[in-house]
C-alpha positions as CSV (number, residue, x, y, z in Angstrom):
1,M,38.3,35.2,-7.5
2,E,40.6,37.8,-6.0
3,D,39.8,40.6,-3.8
4,T,40.7,43.8,-5.5
5,M,38.6,46.4,-2.6
6,L,37.2,49.4,-4.3
7,D,38.6,52.6,-2.3
8,K,37.1,55.4,-1.3
9,N,39.8,57.6,-2.4
10,E,39.8,57.0,-5.8
11,T,37.8,58.1,-8.8
12,I,35.2,55.6,-9.5
13,L,33.7,56.4,-13.1
14,I,30.2,54.8,-14.2
15,T,29.4,54.9,-18.0
16,G,25.8,54.8,-18.6
17,S,24.5,56.3,-15.2
18,G,21.1,57.7,-16.9
19,G,20.0,54.3,-17.1
20,V,18.0,51.7,-14.8
21,I,21.4,50.4,-14.0
22,G,23.7,52.8,-13.6
23,R,21.2,55.1,-11.2
24,A,20.5,52.5,-8.8
25,L,24.9,52.2,-9.0
26,V,25.1,55.5,-8.5
27,E,22.8,55.5,-5.6
28,E,24.2,52.5,-4.0
29,L,28.2,53.9,-3.8
30,N,27.0,57.2,-2.7
31,S,25.1,55.5,0.6
32,R,28.3,53.9,1.2
33,D,30.2,57.1,1.4
34,Y,32.2,57.0,-2.2
35,S,32.6,60.3,-2.6
36,R,34.8,60.8,-5.8
37,V,32.0,58.6,-8.4
38,V,31.6,60.3,-11.4
39,A,28.5,59.6,-13.0
40,L,29.0,59.5,-17.0
41,A,25.3,59.9,-19.3
42,S,25.2,60.0,-23.0
43,S,24.2,63.8,-22.6
44,D,27.9,64.2,-21.5
45,G,29.6,62.6,-24.9
46,D,29.0,60.5,-27.2
47,L,31.4,57.2,-26.4
48,R,31.1,55.9,-29.9
49,N,33.9,58.9,-31.1
50,Q,37.0,57.5,-30.2
51,N,38.3,60.7,-30.1
52,K,35.5,62.5,-27.4
53,T,35.9,59.2,-25.1
54,N,39.7,59.5,-24.9
55,E,39.6,63.2,-23.8
56,I,36.8,62.1,-21.3
57,F,39.0,59.6,-19.7
58,S,41.8,61.6,-19.7
59,E,40.2,64.5,-18.0
60,I,38.5,62.3,-15.0
61,K,41.4,59.9,-14.5
62,P,39.1,57.0,-13.1
63,K,41.0,54.4,-11.2
64,V,37.8,51.9,-11.4
65,V,35.1,52.1,-14.3
66,F,31.7,50.7,-14.2
67,H,30.8,50.5,-17.7
68,L,27.3,50.2,-18.3
69,A,27.2,52.5,-21.1
70,A,25.2,50.4,-24.5
71,R,23.1,50.3,-26.9
72,G,20.1,48.1,-25.9
73,S,16.0,47.4,-25.6
74,G,14.7,44.3,-25.9
75,I,14.3,41.2,-28.4
76,M,12.0,43.2,-30.7
77,G,14.3,46.2,-30.9
78,N,17.6,44.2,-30.8
79,M,15.6,42.0,-33.7
80,K,14.7,44.9,-35.8
81,N,18.1,47.0,-35.4
82,R,20.7,44.0,-35.4
83,A,23.6,46.4,-37.7
84,A,23.3,49.1,-35.0
85,A,23.3,47.1,-31.7
86,Y,26.4,45.2,-33.2
87,V,28.3,48.3,-34.6
88,D,27.2,50.9,-32.0
89,N,28.0,48.4,-29.3
90,I,31.4,47.3,-30.6
91,R,32.5,51.2,-30.7
92,I,31.1,51.8,-27.6
93,N,33.1,48.8,-26.0
94,T,36.1,49.3,-28.0
95,N,36.3,52.8,-26.8
96,V,36.0,52.9,-23.3
97,I,38.1,49.7,-22.3
98,E,41.2,51.4,-24.5
99,S,40.6,54.8,-22.9
100,A,40.5,53.5,-19.4
101,H,43.9,51.8,-19.9
102,L,45.4,55.5,-21.5
103,A,43.9,57.0,-18.5
104,G,45.5,54.6,-16.1
105,A,42.2,52.4,-14.4
106,R,43.2,49.4,-13.0
107,K,40.3,47.7,-12.8
108,I,36.8,47.8,-14.8
109,V,33.8,46.0,-14.2
110,A,31.4,46.0,-17.3
111,M,28.2,44.9,-17.8
112,G,27.6,41.9,-20.7
113,T,24.3,40.0,-21.4
114,A,23.0,36.9,-21.2
115,A,22.2,37.0,-24.9
116,V,26.3,36.1,-25.3
117,Y,25.1,32.6,-24.3
118,S,24.1,29.7,-26.9
119,D,21.5,27.4,-27.1
120,L,24.2,24.7,-27.2
121,C,24.6,25.3,-23.0
122,T,23.9,22.8,-21.0
123,L,21.6,24.2,-17.8
124,P,22.3,26.1,-15.3
125,I,24.8,27.9,-17.5
126,S,27.8,28.2,-16.3
127,E,30.3,31.2,-17.4
128,D,32.8,29.0,-18.8
129,D,30.2,28.2,-21.1
130,I,30.3,31.6,-22.9
131,W,32.5,30.6,-26.0
132,L,30.0,27.6,-26.4
133,G,28.1,28.1,-29.7
134,P,27.0,31.0,-31.1
135,P,24.6,33.1,-29.6
136,H,21.3,32.8,-29.7
137,S,20.0,34.2,-33.2
138,S,17.3,36.2,-31.9
139,E,20.0,38.7,-30.9
140,A,22.8,37.1,-32.1
141,P,24.8,40.8,-33.5
142,Y,24.1,42.2,-29.7
143,G,25.4,39.2,-28.4
144,H,28.8,38.9,-30.6
145,A,29.4,42.7,-29.6
146,K,28.8,41.8,-26.1
147,R,31.5,39.2,-26.5
148,A,34.0,41.2,-28.7
149,M,33.9,43.0,-25.1
150,L,35.0,40.5,-23.1
151,A,37.7,39.0,-25.4
152,Q,39.4,42.6,-25.4
153,L,38.8,43.0,-21.5
154,E,41.1,39.4,-21.5
155,A,43.5,41.1,-23.9
156,F,44.0,43.7,-22.2
157,K,44.5,42.4,-18.9
158,E,47.1,39.9,-20.5
159,Q,49.4,42.9,-22.1
160,Y,48.6,45.7,-19.6
161,G,47.4,44.3,-16.6
162,L,44.0,46.0,-16.6
163,D,41.9,43.8,-14.0
164,Y,38.3,43.3,-15.1
165,A,34.9,42.1,-14.3
166,Y,32.6,40.7,-16.8
167,C,29.0,40.7,-15.4
168,I,26.5,38.4,-18.1
169,S,23.3,39.9,-16.8
170,T,19.6,38.2,-16.7
171,N,17.2,40.3,-17.4
172,L,17.4,43.5,-15.3
173,F,14.4,46.1,-14.1
174,G,13.9,48.9,-12.3
175,P,13.2,53.0,-11.8
176,H,14.3,54.6,-14.7
177,D,14.0,52.4,-17.3
178,K,13.0,52.1,-21.1
179,F,9.2,51.7,-20.7
180,D,9.1,51.2,-24.7
181,E,6.3,48.7,-25.5
182,N,7.4,48.1,-29.0
183,F,11.2,47.4,-28.7
184,G,12.0,47.2,-24.4
185,H,12.7,44.3,-22.3
186,V,9.8,42.3,-21.2
187,L,9.1,43.9,-17.1
188,P,8.9,47.4,-18.4
189,S,6.8,47.1,-21.4
190,L,5.1,45.1,-19.5
191,I,4.1,47.6,-17.2
192,S,3.7,50.5,-19.1
193,K,0.9,48.1,-20.7
194,F,-0.7,47.7,-17.4
195,Y,-0.4,51.1,-16.9
196,R,-1.8,52.5,-19.4
197,A,-4.7,49.7,-19.5
198,V,-6.1,50.8,-16.4
199,K,-6.0,54.4,-17.2
200,D,-7.7,54.2,-20.7
201,G,-9.6,51.0,-19.9
202,S,-8.0,49.0,-22.7
203,E,-7.3,45.6,-23.3
204,V,-4.0,44.2,-22.4
205,T,-1.7,42.5,-25.1
206,I,1.4,40.2,-24.3
207,W,3.6,38.8,-26.8
208,G,4.1,34.7,-27.2
209,D,1.7,32.5,-24.9
210,G,3.4,33.3,-21.2
211,S,5.1,30.3,-21.0
212,P,9.0,30.9,-21.0
213,Q,11.0,31.1,-17.6
214,R,13.1,33.8,-17.4
215,D,15.0,35.2,-14.4
216,F,14.5,38.7,-13.3
217,L,17.1,41.0,-11.2
218,Y,15.7,43.9,-9.6
219,S,18.4,47.1,-9.8
220,R,19.0,47.9,-6.6
221,D,20.1,44.1,-6.1
222,A,22.0,44.1,-9.2
223,A,23.6,47.6,-8.4
224,S,24.7,46.0,-4.6
225,A,25.7,42.8,-6.5
226,M,28.2,44.8,-9.1
227,V,29.6,46.2,-5.9
228,L,30.3,43.0,-4.2
229,I,31.9,42.0,-7.8
230,A,34.2,45.0,-8.6
231,D,35.7,43.8,-4.9
232,H,36.0,39.8,-4.7
233,V,35.7,39.1,-8.5
234,S,37.9,39.0,-11.4
235,G,36.7,37.4,-15.1
236,S,33.3,36.5,-15.4
237,V,30.2,36.4,-13.6
238,N,26.7,35.6,-14.0
239,L,24.3,38.6,-12.4
240,A,21.2,36.5,-11.8
241,T,19.0,35.3,-8.6
242,G,19.1,32.1,-9.8
243,Q,15.5,31.8,-9.4
244,Y,13.1,31.3,-12.4
245,V,9.0,32.9,-13.2
246,R,7.1,32.0,-15.8
247,I,5.9,35.8,-17.9
248,R,2.2,34.7,-17.6
249,D,2.8,34.5,-13.5
250,V,4.5,37.8,-13.7
251,V,1.4,39.3,-15.7
252,D,-0.8,37.7,-12.8
253,I,1.5,39.8,-10.3
254,L,1.4,43.1,-12.1
255,A,-2.8,42.7,-12.7
256,R,-2.6,42.6,-8.9
257,I,-0.4,45.7,-8.6
258,S,-1.8,47.4,-11.0
259,G,-5.7,46.6,-9.9
260,Y,-6.6,46.0,-14.1
261,K,-9.6,43.8,-14.1
262,G,-9.7,44.1,-17.8
263,K,-9.0,40.8,-20.8
264,I,-5.6,39.9,-21.3
265,N,-4.9,38.8,-25.0
266,W,-1.6,36.4,-25.5
267,D,-0.4,37.3,-29.3
268,V,1.2,33.8,-30.0
269,S,2.2,35.0,-33.7
270,M,5.1,37.1,-31.8
271,P,7.7,35.2,-30.7
272,N,8.2,33.6,-26.9
273,G,12.2,34.4,-27.3
274,Q,13.7,31.3,-25.6
275,M,12.3,29.2,-23.5
276,L,14.2,29.1,-20.4
277,R,17.7,30.4,-19.2
278,E,18.8,28.7,-15.9
279,Y,22.3,30.1,-14.6
280,S,25.0,28.7,-12.3
281,V,25.1,31.6,-9.4
282,D,28.0,30.1,-7.8
283,R,30.5,32.7,-8.1
284,L,27.8,35.7,-7.5
285,K,27.1,34.0,-4.3
286,K,30.8,33.0,-3.5
287,A,31.3,37.2,-3.6
288,G,29.0,37.3,-1.1
289,F,25.7,38.1,-2.6
290,V,22.3,37.9,-0.7
291,Q,19.1,39.2,-2.6
292,A,17.2,41.6,-0.7
293,Y,14.0,42.4,-2.9
294,S,11.2,39.6,-3.8
295,L,10.1,39.9,-7.1
296,E,6.8,40.9,-6.2
297,D,8.0,43.8,-3.7
298,A,10.5,45.3,-6.8
299,L,7.3,45.2,-9.6
300,F,5.8,47.0,-7.1
301,E,8.4,49.5,-6.4
302,T,9.1,49.9,-10.2
303,Y,5.6,50.2,-11.1
304,S,4.5,52.5,-7.8
305,W,7.5,54.8,-9.3
306,Y,6.3,54.6,-12.7
307,S,3.0,55.7,-11.7
308,K,4.6,58.8,-10.1
309,N,7.1,59.0,-12.8
310,F,5.1,58.7,-16.1
311,S,5.4,62.2,-18.1
312,V,9.3,61.9,-17.1
313,A,9.6,57.9,-18.1
314,R,8.0,58.3,-21.3
315,R,10.5,60.8,-22.2
C-alpha cells in the first residue's frame, strides 16, 4: 500500500458513470467538493472503439480514472453471453488503460470482479490468490477478461509508471442498478420480483435452493471505499464487507420490506452458483474503510428507490 491522495485540482474521469456504482461515486466525490469530476456514460461514446476512446481521453486529459465501464450481468447473463462477455470487456479495458496512459493519467482505479477467483482458492480468499487456478466455470470468460485487465495494469505500471488499484468486487447493489429478473445480479433481480409480485398478486419464484452465502456491498459504501482505495491503495484489493448472508435470509428481508405475503417457490433446477465466497478484507480495512449501511437498511433504500422509479428502472 502507498498513499497517492486525490487532488481536488486534478481532473477525475469516471467511466461507466451511469451504472449503479458510477452514480454513487459521482455523488460521493461531489459531496467531498471534488469539482473537476467528468462523468462518462455509455451514451457519450463506445469504449469498445479504440479511436473513439483515444479521442475522449485526449480531450478530457484526466489525471485519475475510475474505470467502471463494463459489459456485465448476473450469473445467467454471463453464462448465456460468454463470447460477448469476454470480447466486449477485453476491448473496453484495453482501450481505456491505453488511452489513459496516452492522455497522461497518473492512476487508474479499476473495477474488477470476484469472478476472477478460482474454486481452488482457500477461504478467506486473499488478493494474492487471483492467479491460482481458472475462474469459476459459470462465469469463466467474464472472469478471464477481468484478469486480463489486471495483467495490463501491471504491465503499464512496470513500463510506464502508471499507478493503479484493482478492486476485486463482491456483489454490489443499489439505486440505478439493472433490475433484470432473467440476466441481472441476484439482489436487483429479487427486488424486481418482489415488487412485481406485490403489485399483481403473483407468486415469487427464485433460482436455486437459497442456501448459498454471499457478501453484499451497498453502492454508497462501495463508492466511499473506492475513494479510500484511490488515496491509499496500489495493487489489488478486495472490495467487500467480510460479512455473509444466505440467499434465503435476503429473501426474508425483502418479503418483510415489500410487505409480500404470498408463496415463495424455490426452483432447484436452476443453478445456485458457488456456495460460499469468503474474502479477506484486511487491505480494505487498512485503507480505513468502515461500512456505514447495514444490509437491511441498504435493501430498504434500494427497494424504496425502485418503487419510486419503476418506469425509469425498467427501461
